[in-house]
N, C-alpha and C positions, 0 to 999 in steps of 0.2 A: 397433251394439258395434261394435266394430270389432277389438277380441282384439289391439290392438297399443296403448304407450304414445304419445305424442304425441311426436314427433320430437326427439330432443335430452332428453327428460325422464330422469333416470335412476331404478331402482327407488325408492333410498330418497327421493327427492325426491316422489313419489307420496304414500308415505306419512307422509311429514310433513305433505305438503296435506293431506292427509285427514285427520288428525288436529286439525289446525288448524283448519278444518270444522267439523269437527263439534263443538268445543270453540266456536266463534261462532254455532254452534247451540244451544251448552244444555248440549252433556255434560256431566255431575261426570268424570267420568272416560272412556277411551276410545287401542283401538289401534287399529295397521293391519297389516296384514302383505300383502306385495307379493310375488307367484312371478312371475317373467320366464323365458321359456326359449324354444330351440329346440328341437324333438325329431325324430328321425328315428327309420323305420322300414326295413330291406329285408329281403327274403323271399324266397329261392332255393330252389327245387323243382326237385329233376331238372332242374337245371344251367339253367334259366331264372327271369331275375325275375319274381317270382308278386306282388310288393308292394313299394312303392317311395312313401313318406311322408314328408314335412315339412312343421310346421306351426309356426308361431311364434306366441308368446302370452304374454299380461300382462293377470293377474287381481287383484284387489283384495279383502279383507275386513277388513270393521269393522267392530269391537266396542264397542259405547256402551254406559255402565254408567250408570243416573239413577236416584240413591236406591234403589240393590239392586236395584234393574230393570236387564233387560238384552235388547240386541238383537243379534244380527248377521243382516249383509248381505253380499255381493258383488256385485261388476262389472266387466264388463270394457271399459266406458264409460265412459274416463276424462279425454274432454273437457271443460275446465274448466267450463263451465254445466251439463252433466250432474255432475260430482264434486259440487260446490256443493248439485247437487236430490241426489246420493245421503246424500249424510253432512246434509241437513237431513230427508230419509225417516226415514232408519236413527235420529235421535236420537227424531222425534216414536212410533215403533214401540217405541222404551224406554219411553215414555212410557205406553203400556198395555200388558206385559206385566205377569206376577206377580212381587214382589221376592224377593230372597236373599236374607239376611245374609251370606253368605260371597262373596257376588260382589265381586269388586274387581280390581284390578292388583297385581303386585307390592310389596314394600318395597324403594322402590330402594336402598336398601343389598346386596339380591341381584343386581343387574344385571351382567351379562355384560361383558365390556370388547372391544367389534367387533376393536381391533386385533390378538388373538388368534388369527382366521379364518387372517392366514399361514400361520401352523408349521403350521395343521392339513392340507395339502396337501388342497387340497380341489377345486383343481382343476387339468388339463391341459391344457395349449392345444394340445396332436399332438391332441385327441379333436376338439380345435374345427376344426382345420385340415386333419379328418379328408375328401376329397373322394368325391361321391359314386360312382366307379369303387371308391376304393378301399374303402366301404363293401362294395360288392356282389361284389369281388376276395375279402374275408376271407369274405363268405357261403359263395360256392363253392368253397370253398378246402374248408371246414370239411363241405359237405357233399359233396363229392367224396370227401373221405377217408373220409368213413362209407361211401359204395358201393363205395369200392375195398378197402375194410379187412376183406372177408369175403364171396364168393360166396352165402352163406346171404342176406345185406342182398337183398333184390328191392326197396327200395319206401323212402321216407322222406316226414316231414311233412313238411321243409323245417327252413333250416339259415336264424334270423332274428336279424342284426343291429341292434341299439338304442343311440340313442345320444343324451345331451340335455346339452345347454349353457344355465346357466340362471343365476338370480342369485334370491337371498332375501332381504326388505330387511321391516325390523319397527321401527315406532315408537310411542311412546304419550305418553301427555299428564303424564307425571309428567318426562318427560325423558331417556327411553330413544331411540335410534338405531342401528340398528347393519346390515349387509347384509354378505354376502359370495358369491362367484360359486362356482358347484358342478357339477360334468360329473359325468355316469355311461357306462359304456357297461356292455353285457352281448352275449353271442353265445351259441343256445341252437340242440342241432340233434335234431332224433327220427329216428332209424332203425328201419325195419320189417322183420324177417324172418319170414318163412313157416315153419309148423309143418309135419309132416307128417298131421296132422289137420285143415289147413287154416286154423288157427289164425294168428292176425296177432300177434307178439311186438315189442311196442316197445320200444324203448331211448333213452333222454334223456341229455343232459348242458348243462351251463351251466359259465358263466363269467359273473359280475357284477363291475363295479372301479371305483373313482372315477378309476383312470389306465387308459392304454393301455397302459405299461408292465406290469403286472401282469393284466392279463388274458391268459389261458392260451391255448398258439398256437392257433388255427384246425382247423389237421387234427389235432391233439389231440384236441381237443372232439368232434368227427367219429367218431374211433378209439374213444374211450370211448362214447359210443353206439350205433356199431355194436355193439362187445364187448357190452354190457351187453344188447342186446337180444339175441345170438346165445346170449347164458349164458342164454334163458329158453327155448332150446328141448327141447320133451320135458319141459318142467313137470311135473308132478302133485303130488298132494296127501298128505299123509301121513299117518298117524290120529295121532286127537284125544289131545293127550297135555299133562300139564305138563311143561314141559322148559326149558332157562336158554336167553336171547335175546339173541344177538347185533346189536345195530342199528350198522351202517355210519355214518362219520364225517357225510354229507349226513341218514341216519333220526334220528341223535342229535340232530342241528341241530332237526329238529321237535318233539323233546321238551321241548328248551328254549323254544323258540316257546309251549309248552302253558304252561310256568310261569309265564313271562312275562306272558301275559296275566291269570294269576290273583295276582300280585304285584303289582298296580297299589291305588292308592288309591283306582280309580272302583269295582271290582269289590269291596270290601273294604267302603267304606261303605252299598253295594246289598244286601252279603250273597250276594254271589256269587262267594264262592274258599272252597274247602277248604281253603285258609293263614291261613283267619281265628282269632287266637288262638294262633298257633304261632310267635310273632315270638319268638327266643332258643332256639326249642327243636330236637332234634334232627329233619331234614326228610327228609337223605338218607343216602346212605354215607359215613363220613369220607372217601372220597376223591372227593369233589364237591366241589369249589368253583367257585361259576359268579357272571363280573361284567357288571354292564350298565356299560359306557364308551365316552362319547359323548367321547373325548378322543383318541383310538387315530387317530395319524396317516393321512391317506390311505383312511380306510375308508368306505364303506357309506353307514353312519348317523352320521357324526362330525360335528360343528357344533359353533360356538362358545357359540348361548345358544341355549335351548328355546325354545317358541312363546311364551311373555312376555316374554322377554328375561334371563330369568334365566341367568345364570353356570351351564353344564353341569359334572357332574362326576361322577367315578369312582364307584359303588355295587356293593357287595359285596350278590349276594340270597340266595346259599349259600356258606358259607365253613366248609370242614373238616367240611358233612354238616348242620352249622345252622344254618337259615335265619333269616339274619338284619333282613329286614326288606322295605316295600312301597315301589315308586316314586311319587311326589308330583308333581303342580303345584301349584298355589296353592288352586283352590278346595278341590278333594281334600283339603290339608292343615288348611286351616281348618274345614270341617266337622269333619275326625276329629280334631283339637286336636294336629298335627302340623306338621313345617318341608318347604314344599317340597322336593324332590333337584334339580331342575332336570330335571325329563321332562316336562315338558307338550310335545305335540307338538297340530299343527294344521292343518287347511287352512281354504280362502277360505271354505268357509261353514258350517264347523264351530267348537263354542268352544274350546280348549284344553282335552286331559286326560291324563293319565299314560299315558307309554310305553314302552316298550325302546329304546335305540340298538344299540352294537355288544354282541353279546351272547355272550361266550366261555366255554365250558365248557373248564376249564384241563384240559391234557395229564396224562396219568399218563406210566408209567417203560415199559409192556411194550411190544412186537412186535403187531401183530393175527394174525399165528398162534401165538403165544405163548397169545393170551387164547384161541385155539378149541382150545387141542393139551390139556387135560384135561378135553373136552367128549367125554364117549360119544355120545352125541344130543341136536340142539338145533335152531334154526332162526337162520340167517345174516339178517334183513333186508336189503332192497337197491332197496324200494318200498314205499309208502305209501297207502293209497286210502279214501276215505271221511271224515267228519268228526265220528267217532265218542267221543268228549269232552264231558262233562259238566264246567267250569270248578266249579260249586259243588259237587261231590262227590267230585270227582280220577276218578272211572271212565271207564274208558280200556279202546275196543275199535274197532278199524282193519281193514282187510283187510290181508293183505300180501302180500308175493311178494319170493323170495330164493333162498336154497339151504338144503336140511338138511344140517347136519352129522352126519358118523358118526366115532366115533374119530379126533376131533380134529382131520378136515378137511371140506372141504365136497365134500358128497355128486353129490348130484343136484339139479335145478331147481327152486325152488315156486310154486306161483299159488294162487291163491283161497284161502287161508287167512285167519282169522280169528286175531288176536292181542289178549287182554282182560287186565285185571287194574285196578291203581287207581297214578295216577300216584305218590303217597306211597310206596305199598308199592313200587313199581316204583324207585324214587330212593335208596331206604332198602336195596332188592337190590341197588344197584351194586357187584357184586363184582369185577371188573375195568375199568382205564381206560389205553387206549392210548393211547401216544405219538404217533401219528398224525394231530394237529390239525389240519384243511384250514378252509377259510373257504370258503363259500355266501351271497354278499351280505353282510348286515349280522350273519350269526350263524359262530359257528365250533365244533368240537368234533371232538373223536378219537371211533376206536373206542370202545364200551362194551359191557359186559357184563350183562343184570340175570341173577341167577341161578336166576328160576321164575317162567315164564307161564303161559298158557292159549294153547295155538295148537288151535285147530280145524280142524282137518279133515276128514278122510272117516270 
């Protein structure tokens, strides 16, 4: 397995050829996805290059549907004879799988237009042009800024710059063919401060974008990471209480992720979501509107067509507090008598499944200081730990750190507490939404305040 396409062969040509070979081998329907790219990672720690990796790969995923029987296989060996054998063997596997009446490709009327990709700003040639020395310089500048920001920063876990320059191609036996180039870049730093009791207090910050121009300044990322570490010096536990809880934008984004995972057709037909039966009903505060939009130009999860070739579209999950509906791919839509929302995501070895893209909690009008002003006692959350969320019930319980709020101000740092509630009630209890919306990868949110949650301390 070479991991590379034959010289001079484009990703879309590989996908097209795989479909042709599968049809020749007897497939009723089939589609092929090709993911090609060059990834690089540079980590600098204490000024020295600790890790430097650059790797290129091309992978093919082939889905064959034969009388409702499906097989999905992947390969990186794209030599002509190997590709022909691979297609034939995938068709043979489909013949012995269990039939499923809902399996099938999309209606061609739903296909996206590959030409739309150009307007979505998915590719930045400046990322492709970055030299290794420039990548090392970015990481060094970031870490150096963290170390210089405060004398109490005594160590770091390094700064890491990652880039990807690639292409996505998809073809199927009903005539869809499309591809688009895609770039991404991210920079993350973690600073460490020593507390008086010997505890290490880490703080991290990051920026992840499709284009270099949108990436935060390396030095700023380092300084924010350092500040977040120093801010936790002297952290202690408050008394257990039910109090208002304020989520900074990055933490509010995590709540969007929990909700989106529950708002998929896959979760619905499996009975694994607390949102079942709630479409068209009030779910959250009227202050809350949540959008899933894969068509925002230049954003991390932007794409012109989904993992099945269906045209992508803007989907509203929550409008003014009302839950408006789920995200579907073709399979889950057929199972539930619905229509795909163009939300299929896909890997080389996995079947398409509904997933969110760019998630946005729309901002309100309040400044963060206004959100804190009338809180007598409460918690301001800047870090969450653990995976204590049950999508079937909405029950939520996670470790947290941040600041204790007293009389409208951040009074002292807090660590090793637990916050708990139920996501449905938490959304309903949002009583303030900030204007300070910020992007973190493929999601954006402002500061939000939840009227009351249980904060378990000492």
